[in-house]
N, C-alpha and C positions, 0 to 999 in steps of 0.2 A: 371522256377521259378514260384511258385504259389503266387497269391496276397491274403493276409489274411485280409478279410473284417472286421472281429471282432477286430483285432489289430488296424486297421486304424480307425474304429469307436471309439475305446477307446481313441486313441490319439487325435482325433478331439474333443471328449467330454471333455477331460482333458484340451485342449487348450482353448475351449470355456469357461470352468469354470474359468480358470486363467484370461481371459479377463474380465469376469463378476466381479470377485473379485477385480481386479485392478481398474475397474471403480467405484465400491462401495467404495474402499479405497480412491481413489482420491476425491470423493464426501465428504467423512467424513473429510479428511484433510482440504478441503476448508471450511467446516462448523465450524472449530475450531478457526476461527478468534476471537480475543478478542475484536475487535472494528471494526465496519463498519460505514462509513459515506459517505456523498456526498457533492460536492462543485462545484462551477462554477468559471472559470477563465475568466476574460474579456480581457486578453492579455497574451502573451507568458511569461512563467517564467522558470528559471533554477532551477532544484531540483537535487542536486548532479551532476551527469554526464549528466542527461537528460534535454532536452529543451522541455517543454510541451506547445503546442499551446493553444490558447484560446479555451474554450469548457466546456462541462459538464463531471465531473469525479466522480468515486467511489474510496474510499480508504479503504483498509483492513489493520489492524495491526495484523500480524500473528507471532506466535513463529517460529523460524527458525530451522528446523531439531532437535527439542528437546534440543537445546543448551542453551536455556534461553535468547538468543538474539532475540529481536523483530525486525521485518521488516515492513516498510510501503510499501504496494504494491498499485500502482495507476493504475486504469483501465479507459479507455475511455468508457463512458456509451453508446455511439452511436454504437461503433463497438464491445465492450466487450474485446478489446485487452489491454494487459498490456502495459503501456507507461513508467513506471518508478518503481524502487525499491530502497529503501534506508534503511540503518541500523538505528534503533532507539537507539543508544548507549548512548549518553549524555542526561541526563534528569534533570528536575527540577519539583517542585510541580506546578500543574495547579492552576491558579487564574483567573477564569472567564469561559465564554462559549467556546466550541470547536471552533478552528479557525486556519487558516494558517497565518503566519506573513511573509510579504515580505519586503525587502529593496532593494535599488539599489546598484549595483556594476558596475560602469561605466554606460553603457546604458542599462544593463540588470536588470530585476527584478529577485530576488533570494529568494527562500523559505529558511528562516533561522530557523524558529521554527514552530512546530505543537503542539498546545495545545489541549488535549483531556480531557474535563471536566469529562466524565464518568469514566476515569481511574485515575483521579487526577494526571495527568502527563503532562509535557511539554517536547517534544522531540526536542533537539537542533541539527540541521543539519549543521549549519555554526556558530560556536561559536563567531568568530570575528564580524560578522554582528549582532548577537543576543546581544552581550555585548555593541557594538557600538550604538545600537538602543537606549539605555538608555540615551546617551548623545545627540542624534539627536533631531531635532524638530519633533513634532507629525505628521506633514504633509509629512514627508519623509518616513514614515512607513505605509504600507498598510495592512489591515486586511481582510481576506477572510473567511466568516463564513462557518462552516461545520455543516451540519445537520446529526444527528444520524439516522442510518438506522436499523430498527428492522429486524432480520432474520425471 
């Protein structure tokens, strides 16, 4: 059995081209975030199913697979690793600067709302805490400012 160098070179070239195209596509998908921001947590917070420790973070709001659903994706700025992802389904109009709003549930701090001034939207992750916040005293809700990041 003879080894066909020309056929093998063609397959290798084709594979390399696919890898290059996939890398370019992945980069373009990441560049399609409709919002990029950064924030600092001074203590651990629960955001959906994730428990996020104190630290510096980056947040991207991205369309999810062209479905029209927006996802908040949170990355640790030190490691670059994704630490949480949450659907931005429930919304309200934004009134004020971009920020995370935290309230307590038992002994945990919980993210209940993400306000994004640049999108004129507030994304509600925990409706019961978000609506309860109106009736609470001002000192029981914590606001974490989010700075807009230019691409």
